[in-house]
ZAMARGU-4260 file (C-alpha; in steps of 0.2 Angstrom, whole numbers, plus 5000, padded with zeros to 4 digits):
<rodrens>
0) 5882/5712/5315 | 5887/5729/5319 | 5869/5735/5317 | 5862/5723/5330 | 5867/5734/5345
5) 5859/5750/5340 | 5850/5760/5354 | 5832/5756/5357 | 5831/5740/5348 | 5823/5724/5354
10) 5832/5708/5350 | 5825/5690/5348 | 5832/5675/5356 | 5836/5668/5338 | 5847/5684/5334
15) 5857/5683/5350 | 5860/5664/5347 | 5866/5668/5330 | 5879/5680/5337 | 5885/5667/5349
20) 5886/5654/5335 | 5896/5666/5324 | 5908/5670/5339 | 5903/5688/5340 | 5904/5689/5359
25) 5906/5708/5359 | 5889/5710/5349 | 5881/5699/5362 | 5887/5710/5376 | 5881/5726/5367
30) 5864/5718/5365 | 5863/5714/5384 | 5869/5731/5389 | 5854/5739/5380 | 5844/5733/5395
35) 5852/5747/5405 | 5844/5760/5394 | 5827/5752/5396 | 5827/5739/5382 | 5827/5721/5385
40) 5831/5705/5376 | 5816/5695/5371 | 5817/5678/5378 | 5800/5671/5374 | 5801/5657/5360
45) 5793/5662/5344 | 5779/5653/5335 | 5785/5636/5329 | 5801/5637/5339 | 5806/5620/5347
50) 5802/5620/5365 | 5819/5611/5369 | 5829/5624/5361 | 5841/5632/5374 | 5836/5650/5380
55) 5848/5663/5387 | 5848/5665/5406 | 5839/5679/5413 | 5850/5695/5415 | 5837/5706/5424
60) 5824/5718/5420 | 5806/5715/5413 | 5804/5702/5399 | 5795/5709/5384 | 5786/5699/5371
65) 5787/5701/5352 | 5774/5711/5343 | 5770/5696/5333 | 5758/5684/5342 | 5750/5668/5338
70) 5732/5666/5332 | 5728/5658/5349 | 5734/5673/5358 | 5723/5684/5347 | 5708/5673/5350
75) 5711/5674/5369 | 5712/5693/5368 | 5695/5693/5359 | 5688/5681/5371 | 5694/5692/5386
80) 5686/5708/5378 | 5669/5704/5386 | 5677/5702/5403 | 5690/5717/5404 | 5678/5732/5405
85) 5670/5724/5421 | 5687/5722/5430 | 5692/5741/5429 | 5683/5747/5445 | 5683/5732/5456
90) 5686/5736/5475 | 5702/5732/5483 | 5701/5722/5499 | 5708/5736/5509 | 5694/5748/5503
95) 5680/5735/5508 | 5670/5742/5523 | 5655/5736/5532 | 5640/5743/5541 | 5627/5734/5552
100) 5613/5742/5544 | 5598/5734/5534 | 5601/5729/5516 | 5588/5735/5503 | 5584/5721/5492
105) 5585/5723/5473 | 5568/5723/5465 | 5569/5710/5450 | 5556/5706/5437 | 5560/5690/5426
110) 5552/5691/5409 | 5552/5674/5401 | 5555/5674/5382 | 5537/5673/5374 | 5541/5659/5362
115) 5530/5644/5357 | 5537/5628/5365 | 5545/5617/5352 | 5537/5602/5345 | 5544/5587/5354
120) 5556/5575/5344 | 5560/5557/5346 | 5573/5552/5359 | 5586/5549/5345 | 5581/5566/5337
125) 5587/5575/5353 | 5603/5565/5355 | 5607/5568/5337 | 5608/5587/5341 | 5622/5584/5353
130) 5631/5570/5343 | 5627/5572/5325 | 5631/5559/5311 | 5646/5568/5306 | 5654/5565/5323
135) 5653/5546/5320 | 5660/5548/5303 | 5675/5558/5311 | 5677/5544/5324 | 5677/5530/5312
140) 5690/5539/5301 | 5702/5543/5316 | 5700/5525/5323 | 5705/5518/5306 | 5720/5530/5305
145) 5726/5526/5323 | 5725/5507/5319 | 5735/5509/5304 | 5748/5519/5313 | 5749/5506/5326
150) 5749/5492/5313 | 5735/5482/5323 | 5736/5464/5317 | 5720/5458/5309 | 5711/5475/5309
155) 5697/5479/5297 | 5692/5497/5293 | 5678/5502/5304 | 5663/5511/5296 | 5653/5525/5305
160) 5639/5512/5307 | 5650/5501/5317 | 5655/5515/5328 | 5637/5519/5331 | 5634/5501/5336
165) 5649/5501/5348 | 5642/5517/5357 | 5625/5510/5357 | 5631/5493/5365 | 5640/5503/5378
170) 5624/5513/5382 | 5615/5496/5384 | 5629/5490/5396 | 5626/5506/5407 | 5608/5501/5409
175) 5610/5482/5411 | 5625/5484/5423 | 5632/5466/5421 | 5649/5465/5431 | 5660/5458/5417
180) 5660/5464/5399 | 5663/5447/5391 | 5647/5440/5400 | 5636/5450/5387 | 5641/5438/5374
185) 5640/5423/5385 | 5628/5409/5379 | 5622/5407/5397 | 5614/5424/5397 | 5611/5426/5378
190) 5607/5444/5375 | 5602/5446/5357 | 5606/5465/5355 | 5625/5460/5358 | 5626/5443/5350
195) 5616/5448/5334 | 5625/5464/5330 | 5644/5463/5334 | 5656/5450/5339 | 5665/5451/5356
200) 5682/5451/5348 | 5677/5465/5336 | 5670/5475/5350 | 5686/5475/5360 | 5696/5478/5344
205) 5686/5494/5340 | 5686/5500/5358 | 5705/5499/5361 | 5708/5509/5345 | 5694/5521/5347
210) 5700/5539/5343 | 5692/5556/5339 | 5708/5565/5332 | 5724/5561/5323 | 5737/5561/5336
215) 5751/5566/5324 | 5741/5581/5318 | 5743/5590/5335 | 5750/5608/5333 | 5767/5610/5341
220) 5760/5625/5351 | 5744/5617/5357 | 5745/5613/5376 | 5727/5607/5377 | 5727/5592/5390
225) 5711/5585/5382 | 5716/5588/5364 | 5711/5570/5360 | 5693/5572/5365 | 5690/5591/5361
230) 5680/5589/5345 | 5667/5578/5354 | 5665/5590/5369 | 5664/5605/5357 | 5650/5597/5347
235) 5640/5594/5364 | 5644/5611/5370 | 5638/5619/5354 | 5621/5612/5357 | 5621/5617/5375
240) 5624/5635/5370 | 5609/5635/5359 | 5597/5631/5374 | 5585/5644/5381 | 5591/5649/5399
245) 5581/5647/5414 | 5578/5661/5427 | 5588/5652/5441 | 5605/5645/5437 | 5620/5638/5447
250) 5638/5635/5445 | 5647/5620/5452 | 5660/5606/5449 | 5658/5589/5441 | 5670/5575/5443
255) 5673/5562/5429 | 5678/5546/5438 | 5696/5542/5434 | 5711/5535/5444 | 5724/5533/5431
260) 5740/5544/5428 | 5735/5562/5423 | 5744/5579/5427 | 5727/5588/5431 | 5719/5574/5441
265) 5709/5582/5455 | 5702/5577/5472 | 5686/5586/5477 | 5680/5581/5495 | 5661/5577/5496
270) 5658/5571/5478 | 5652/5554/5476 | 5668/5550/5466 | 5680/5562/5472 | 5695/5557/5461
275) 5695/5561/5443 | 5694/5575/5429 | 5685/5591/5435 | 5673/5600/5424 | 5664/5617/5429
280) 5646/5617/5424 | 5632/5631/5422 | 5616/5622/5425 | 5598/5627/5428 | 5589/5621/5444
285) 5581/5607/5433 | 5599/5600/5430 | 5599/5605/5411 | 5617/5610/5407 | 5619/5627/5397
290) 5638/5628/5397 | 5654/5619/5404 | 5672/5621/5405 | 5685/5607/5407 | 5698/5611/5421
295) 5716/5608/5415 | 5727/5618/5427 | 5736/5633/5421 | 5730/5630/5403 | 5712/5631/5408
300) 5703/5643/5395 | 5701/5658/5407 | 5705/5676/5405 | 5723/5680/5412 | 5717/5697/5417
305) 5702/5689/5426 | 5712/5677/5435 | 5724/5690/5441 | 5711/5702/5447 | 5697/5690/5453
310) 5706/5673/5456 | 5703/5656/5448 | 5686/5652/5456 | 5678/5669/5452 | 5685/5668/5435
315) 5676/5652/5431 | 5660/5661/5436 | 5663/5676/5425 | 5668/5665/5411 | 5652/5654/5411
320) 5641/5669/5414 | 5646/5676/5397 | 5633/5664/5391 | 5620/5675/5400 | 5614/5690/5389
325) 5597/5695/5396 | 5596/5704/5413 | 5589/5698/5429 | 5595/5680/5429 | 5599/5673/5446
330) 5614/5663/5449 | 5621/5653/5464 | 5637/5645/5468 | 5647/5639/5484 | 5661/5646/5494
335) 5674/5640/5481 | 5668/5653/5469 | 5661/5667/5480 | 5671/5683/5482 | 5667/5701/5485
340) 5673/5706/5468 | 5664/5693/5458 | 5648/5699/5466 | 5652/5716/5460 | 5656/5711/5442
345) 5640/5701/5441 | 5630/5716/5448 | 5637/5727/5434 | 5631/5715/5421 | 5614/5715/5429
350) 5616/5697/5435 | 5609/5693/5453 | 5620/5682/5462 | 5622/5673/5479 | 5633/5660/5487
355) 5640/5653/5503 | 5655/5663/5508 | 5672/5662/5517 | 5674/5676/5529 | 5693/5678/5525
360) 5688/5684/5508 | 5677/5698/5514 | 5689/5709/5524 | 5684/5704/5541 | 5666/5709/5542
365) 5659/5713/5560 | 5648/5698/5561 | 5644/5690/5577 | 5654/5675/5583 | 5648/5657/5583
370) 5649/5657/5602 | 5638/5673/5603 | 5625/5666/5591 | 5624/5648/5599 | 5618/5657/5615
375) 5602/5663/5607 | 5587/5653/5600 | 5590/5642/5585 | 5588/5651/5568 | 5595/5668/5574
380) 5604/5678/5561 | 5616/5693/5559 | 5618/5704/5544 | 5630/5717/5537 | 5631/5727/5521
385) 5645/5736/5512 | 5646/5755/5514 | 5640/5757/5496 | 5625/5746/5499 | 5629/5734/5485
390) 5634/5718/5494 | 5627/5710/5509 | 5633/5696/5521 | 5620/5686/5531 | 5626/5674/5545
395) 5612/5661/5550 | 5614/5649/5564 | 5605/5633/5563 | 5614/5617/5570 | 5629/5627/5565
400) 5633/5644/5557 | 5633/5647/5538 | 5638/5663/5529 | 5630/5669/5513 | 5635/5684/5502
405) 5623/5691/5489 | 5621/5707/5478 | 5602/5707/5477 | 5594/5699/5493 | 5598/5697/5512
410) 5587/5692/5526 | 5572/5699/5517 | 5556/5690/5520 | 5559/5676/5532 | 5550/5660/5532
415) 5549/5645/5544 | 5556/5628/5541 | 5555/5612/5552 | 5570/5606/5561 | 5573/5591/5572
420) 5579/5595/5590 | 5589/5581/5597 | 5587/5587/5615 | 5568/5590/5615 | 5565/5575/5603
425) 5553/5584/5593 | 5552/5595/5577 | 5554/5614/5579 | 5549/5629/5569 | 5565/5639/5564
430) 5566/5655/5555 | 5575/5656/5539 | 5582/5671/5529 | 5576/5673/5511 | 5594/5672/5504
435) 5595/5654/5512 | 5578/5649/5505 | 5583/5655/5487 | 5600/5647/5488 | 5593/5630/5494
440) 5580/5630/5480 | 5591/5633/5465 | 5609/5627/5470 | 5606/5608/5466 | 5606/5609/5447
445) 5624/5602/5444 | 5621/5589/5458 | 5605/5583/5449 | 5615/5581/5433 | 5628/5571/5442
450) 5615/5560/5450 | 5606/5556/5433 | 5623/5552/5424 | 5628/5540/5438 | 5611/5530/5437
455) 5616/5522/5421 | 5634/5527/5419 | 5645/5518/5405 | 5657/5511/5418 | 5673/5505/5409
460) 5689/5499/5417 | 5702/5507/5407 | 5718/5517/5411 | 5716/5527/5395 | 5709/5544/5400
465) 5702/5547/5382 | 5691/5532/5383 | 5684/5538/5400 | 5681/5555/5393 | 5673/5549/5377
470) 5660/5538/5386 | 5657/5551/5399 | 5653/5563/5385 | 5640/5551/5378 | 5632/5549/5395
475) 5631/5568/5397 | 5623/5570/5380 | 5610/5557/5384 | 5605/5565/5401 | 5604/5582/5394
480) 5594/5576/5379 | 5582/5567/5391 | 5580/5583/5401 | 5577/5593/5385 | 5564/5580/5379
485) 5555/5580/5396 | 5555/5599/5397 | 5547/5600/5379 | 5534/5587/5383 | 5529/5595/5399
490) 5527/5612/5391 | 5516/5604/5378 | 5505/5597/5392 | 5509/5578/5389 | 5503/5567/5402
495) 5517/5561/5414 | 5514/5543/5411 | 5517/5545/5392 | 5534/5553/5395 | 5549/5541/5395
500) 5559/5540/5410 | 5578/5540/5408 | 5580/5521/5407 | 5568/5519/5393 | 5575/5535/5384
505) 5593/5528/5385 | 5588/5511/5379 | 5578/5519/5365 | 5594/5529/5359 | 5605/5513/5361
510) 5593/5503/5351 | 5592/5516/5337 | 5611/5517/5337 | 5613/5498/5336 | 5599/5493/5324
515) 5593/5508/5314 | 5600/5507/5296 | 5610/5491/5299 | 5606/5474/5291 | 5600/5460/5302
520) 5613/5447/5306 | 5609/5431/5316 | 5626/5426/5322 | 5627/5407/5327 | 5644/5400/5332
525) 5649/5382/5328 | 5642/5368/5316 | 5623/5367/5314 | 5616/5351/5322 | 5603/5339/5313
530) 5589/5346/5325 | 5591/5364/5319 | 5577/5371/5309 | 5579/5385/5296 | 5566/5395/5304
535) 5571/5410/5314 | 5554/5412/5323 | 5556/5421/5340 | 5544/5408/5347 | 5547/5391/5339
540) 5533/5378/5339 | 5543/5367/5352 | 5545/5381/5364 | 5534/5383/5380 | 5517/5391/5374
545) 5515/5409/5378 | 5504/5415/5391 | 5487/5422/5386 | 5488/5440/5383 | 5507/5441/5380
550) 5511/5454/5366 | 5525/5455/5354 | 5535/5471/5356 | 5540/5479/5341 | 5556/5490/5338
555) 5557/5509/5340 | 5550/5518/5325 | 5568/5523/5318 | 5572/5504/5317 | 5555/5498/5310
560) 5555/5511/5296 | 5573/5512/5292 | 5570/5502/5275 | 5585/5490/5278 | 5584/5471/5278
565) 5566/5469/5284 | 5563/5452/5276 | 5547/5441/5279 | 5549/5424/5286 | 5537/5409/5291
570) 5536/5404/5309 | 5531/5386/5307 | 5518/5386/5321 | 5502/5375/5321 | 5491/5391/5325
575) 5493/5408/5317 | 5497/5423/5327 | 5487/5439/5327 | 5494/5453/5315 | 5501/5467/5325
580) 5497/5482/5313 | 5485/5493/5321 | 5468/5491/5314 | 5470/5474/5307 | 5462/5459/5315
585) 5469/5445/5304 | 5480/5431/5309 | 5496/5426/5300 | 5511/5414/5300 | 5523/5428/5293
590) 5534/5439/5303 | 5548/5451/5300 | 5565/5443/5302 | 5572/5460/5309 | 5558/5466/5320
595) 5552/5449/5326 | 5534/5455/5324 | 5520/5446/5314 | 5512/5455/5300 | 5499/5449/5287
600) 5507/5445/5270 | 5493/5438/5259 | 5485/5443/5242 | 5470/5452/5251 | 5481/5463/5262
605) 5499/5467/5264 | 5501/5473/5282 | 5520/5469/5281 | 5523/5483/5268 | 5512/5495/5278
610) 5521/5492/5294 | 5538/5496/5287 | 5534/5511/5275 | 5540/5528/5280
</rodrens>
């Protein structure tokens, strides 16, 4: 051990601990004495070291880290490489100075990519781009592994098809909104999509064991709070990164409703559901999401250098803006994210940005006070710009004052808006700066995404945060799929009445997940009575006669043509029913046992075969 205390040598914690275990106290003293010569003992745990292993107390001096770094650290350095060049010349707060002179707007020209609009897909085709079949295979495998680890009594291995049915039924629950889950299987309500596809007990059994990863395969150095749902969110994010960006974008927060125990639980005032898991989103003004980041405290995937220089909120913006490659995009955010330096960094990357601002972050600009502005007419403003002419602050007084900061537009070309005057009891014309107009026009993208998700949210009452995050991911995937579907149809000039709304779109996806490629099973509990007939006709002969003009509704094309378990049956009616194959005017007593639709099945014509052929 004599060679351990040579000059200019760095020692690991393990080496020092070995000296203590061998009783060589003098060697330990020599190691620590090297700090006086500028060397330090490395107290950081090595890769694979047990976190509970005792470490030496700090003796003083700066802690050095070993040259050998984990792969995660190397990946983080590569990830930070795009950010670091823009952080070198940021202005210190003490060097920020303002002048009350006009701001020259930056002339921008947006060049939209000249690409042909894509051919619209089916609703499930869009959804499958976010959650492919391989994800359901993974979920079935991990669910079975978890059930085996917990030795669940009476558990039968789930297939990928069963997981699809489970997710599809949850989507239907989000649309129907019945207050108690067990009621979907109640004989009083009798909802066929639930009773005919999966039993109630099997539904709860699969949901309670649903997993995306193997809990025992978590790396010891992994500190990801959302490790259990990460593959699902990465699959969705992969598709988001492939979408073509809009000109006007925004960054804001989204809350996944959750009130259970969680170390990174957040409260965001003003949100419809203020308690829950926080996500940061990059969206267009249409609501379409292009990138997102899950907040998890100190371990959030942000550049350490960026957080040190810019702060947390501004680092989120620079992180999400790495998605932007083309110049002249416009991005907006609120005062949580807005700083002087982030506007500088975005200007260097040729990204035009604006956002509401907190005065304390901008080195006390000489703007007029609220008291001074309240004495003037409604809609007056004040403007200052930085000495280098790159950043502008605009204070606008409507009912109350608001301050906005920008790197490309200030007061600019003012317009007029109507505002209600409480004293005069009439509408007034109020002047509005251009930066306020642009901000109001494009800032609501994330709020629109939140609103659409909340309309038919899969609302489950569970304290398991992975379940809440899993079904939120499916809600998000459906809404983003629908926004993409609608954008493609509008670009093709499809008539608005032929474009599905979100409710029809979500039920279409749910129906495909539940029925497509699955055999038809008619579940009936109890012993059959003497009055039961063998016919499974959707409208038996002893039922109330249908109203004139009532039409049978066929399933979605993915179910009708899946070539699985489409069997002909005889209805037993006195009068035949019109064949539902387009172009056929015949009548028949034959119907499809799975589709519940009548088709001709005679020697002269076989409409049943034509209707189900791909």
